C-alpha positions in Angstrom: 155.5 102.1 116.5 159.2 103.3 116.8 161.2 100.2 115.8 160.7 97.5 113.2 163.2 94.6 112.5 162.0 92.2 109.8 163.7 89.2 108.1 161.4 87.5 105.6 161.5 85.3 102.5 162.8 87.3 99.5 159.6 87.0 97.6 157.6 88.8 100.3 156.8 92.5 99.7 156.0 94.9 102.5 152.8 96.8 102.9 152.8 100.5 102.0 151.8 101.4 105.5 155.3 100.5 106.8 156.8 103.2 104.6 154.5 105.9 105.8 154.8 105.5 109.5 155.4 108.9 111.1 156.7 107.5 114.4 159.1 104.9 113.1 162.7 105.7 114.3 164.5 102.4 113.5 163.9 100.2 110.4 165.9 97.0 109.8 164.9 94.9 106.7 166.6 91.7 105.7 165.9 89.2 102.9 162.8 90.7 101.3 161.8 92.7 98.3 160.9 96.3 97.9 159.4 97.2 94.5 158.3 100.6 93.1 157.9 102.5 96.4 157.1 105.8 94.8 156.0 107.3 98.0 158.2 106.9 101.2 157.4 109.2 104.1 159.3 108.3 107.3 159.9 111.7 108.9 161.3 110.4 112.2 163.5 107.6 110.9 167.1 107.8 112.1 168.4 104.2 111.5 167.9 102.2 108.2 169.5 98.8 107.6 168.9 97.0 104.3 170.5 93.6 104.2 170.0 91.2 101.3 167.2 93.3 100.0 165.9 93.1 96.4 164.9 96.3 94.5 163.5 96.8 91.0 165.9 99.5 89.9 168.6 101.7 91.5 166.2 104.7 91.3 163.9 103.0 93.8 166.7 103.1 96.4 167.1 106.9 95.9 163.4 107.5 96.1 163.4 105.5 99.3 166.2 107.5 100.8 164.7 110.8 99.8 161.8 110.1 102.1 164.1 110.0 105.2 165.0 113.6 106.1 166.2 112.7 109.6 168.3 109.6 108.7 171.6 109.3 110.7 172.6 105.7 110.4 172.6 103.9 107.0 173.6 100.3 106.3 173.2 98.8 102.9 174.6 95.2 102.5 174.3 92.9 99.4 171.7 95.0 97.6 170.3 93.4 94.4 168.3 94.6 91.5 165.9 92.7 89.3 165.7 95.1 86.3 168.2 96.6 83.9 169.6 100.0 84.8 167.6 103.0 83.5 170.0 105.4 81.7 168.4 108.3 83.4 169.7 107.1 86.7 173.3 108.0 85.7 172.3 111.5 84.6 170.4 112.5 87.7 171.8 114.9 90.3 171.5 113.2 93.6 170.6 115.0 96.8 172.6 114.3 100.0 171.0 113.0 103.2 171.3 116.2 105.4 171.5 114.5 108.8 173.6 111.4 108.0 176.3 110.5 110.5 177.4 107.0 109.5 177.1 104.9 106.4 178.1 101.2 105.8 178.2 99.8 102.2 179.0 96.1 101.7 179.0 94.0 98.5 177.5 96.6 96.2 178.8 94.9 93.1 175.3 94.8 91.7 175.4 98.6 91.8 179.0 99.8 91.0 177.7 103.3 90.4 176.0 103.7 93.7 175.6 107.5 94.1 178.0 108.5 96.8 176.6 112.0 96.6 173.7 110.7 98.7 175.9 109.9 101.6 178.5 112.7 101.3 177.4 114.3 104.6 178.5 111.3 106.7 181.1 111.6 109.4 181.9 107.9 109.4 182.0 105.7 106.3 182.7 102.0 105.7 183.1 100.6 102.2 183.6 96.9 101.8 183.8 94.6 98.8 182.4 97.1 96.3 182.8 97.6 92.6 183.1 101.4 93.1 185.9 102.8 91.0 185.5 106.6 91.3 184.6 109.3 93.7 182.6 112.1 92.2 181.9 114.2 95.2 183.5 115.8 98.3 182.9 114.4 101.8 183.2 117.7 103.8 182.4 116.1 107.2 184.0 112.7 106.9 186.5 112.1 109.7 186.7 108.2 109.8 186.8 105.9 106.8 187.3 102.1 106.4 187.9 100.7 103.0 188.1 97.0 102.1 188.6 95.4 98.7 187.3 98.1 96.3 188.1 98.2 92.6 191.7 99.6 92.9 194.2 102.1 94.2 192.6 105.0 92.2 189.6 104.8 94.4 191.7 104.9 97.5 193.6 108.1 96.4 190.3 109.7 95.3 188.8 109.1 98.7 191.8 110.7 100.4 191.6 113.7 98.0 187.9 114.2 98.6 187.9 113.9 102.4 189.6 117.2 103.5 188.8 116.7 107.2 189.7 113.0 107.4 191.3 112.0 110.7 191.3 108.2 110.8 192.0 106.1 107.7 191.7 102.3 107.8 192.6 100.3 104.7 192.3 96.5 104.4 194.8 95.5 101.8 193.5 92.1 100.9 192.7 91.8 97.1 194.4 94.9 95.9 196.1 94.6 92.5 199.9 94.6 92.4 202.0 97.0 90.4 203.2 100.6 90.8 201.1 103.2 92.3 200.1 106.3 90.3 200.4 109.1 92.9 198.2 112.2 92.7 199.8 115.4 91.4 199.0 117.1 94.7 199.1 115.6 98.2 195.6 115.1 99.5 194.7 118.0 101.9 193.7 115.7 104.7 197.3 114.4 104.9 198.7 117.8 105.5 196.1 119.1 107.9 194.0 116.5 109.8 195.0 112.8 109.4 196.2 111.5 112.8 195.7 107.7 112.5 196.3 105.3 109.6 195.9 101.6 109.8 197.0 99.1 107.0 195.5 95.7 107.7 196.4 92.3 106.1 199.7 93.8 105.0 202.1 91.2 103.4 204.8 93.5 102.1 204.1 93.6 98.4 205.8 96.4 96.4 202.6 98.4 96.0 201.8 98.0 99.7 205.3 99.3 100.7 204.9 102.2 98.3 201.6 103.2 99.8 202.8 102.9 103.4 205.8 105.1 102.7 203.7 107.6 100.8 201.4 108.0 103.9 204.4 108.4 106.3 206.3 110.8 104.1 203.4 113.1 103.4 201.2 113.1 106.5 202.3 116.1 108.5 199.8 115.5 111.4 200.1 111.7 111.6 200.5 110.4 115.2 199.9 106.6 114.7 200.7 104.4 111.8 199.7 100.8 112.4 200.7 97.8 110.2 198.7 94.6 110.8 200.2 91.6 109.0 199.6 87.9 108.5 203.3 87.2 107.9 204.4 84.2 110.0 208.0 84.1 108.9 210.2 85.9 111.4 212.6 86.7 108.7 209.9 88.4 106.6 208.6 90.2 109.7 212.1 91.6 110.6 212.6 92.7 107.0 209.2 94.5 107.0 209.9 96.2 110.3 213.4 97.3 109.2 212.3 98.8 106.0 209.3 100.7 107.3 211.1 101.8 110.5 213.9 103.4 108.3 211.4 105.2 106.1 211.5 109.0 106.8 208.4 110.3 108.6 207.5 113.9 108.0 205.5 114.1 111.2 207.7 114.2 114.3 204.9 112.8 116.4 204.3 109.7 114.3 204.7 106.4 116.1 204.9 103.2 114.0 203.5 100.0 115.4 203.2 96.4 114.1 200.6 93.8 114.9 200.7 90.1 113.7 198.0 87.5 113.3 199.3 85.5 116.3 198.7 88.6 118.5 194.9 88.7 117.7 
């Protein structure tokens, strides 16, 4: 067996045999429970998708991942836990998945301290609707990141700081708190060496959004494309947005600024 895609009632638990299949390459689990899998041995697995899966404790997830030495594609959506967090979980040094290429985390509010160290080797990362508020590791290979509705601007700047090779940055602005930005003391290295594309989606022109857009354009020396996608319907507000951002100095001579509107989609 090379591929298994299961969607079951949440109270159903899988047989141990599934987690020790040496030929399994793709495993997609949805709406089921995984409890206390102390031994996971899937040496050929390259794709793992966990959607609406229930675990006992966060440490079970890490034990699960450590049994996947060849994993390339990880998707974890709406993960839930039934037990209180074990304090030892936060003191553990987590291993990174050596072959990981892409990771997609959605609605991890039940685990705001998801160990990003485990996915730090990824080249592509999507983080959506998470309670994550800090970045404690460097992503040395990451070239493409998509961030939607995380805990705040501090996380955004920490991601930029810890992704030295980042080339494409997509930020969905819906739900971000207003107020002034606190800029890092040093411009993130990716802005002065690798970043070529930046996209700000659901832009409505709040003060903090304007500050961030200007910061990117004024500090990204390699930027080629800056795209602003907006829901603004008022022509007056659109013109004001275009005028302000167009007049903003761009440190990269190759940077092209483009605008998209809801009616264009």
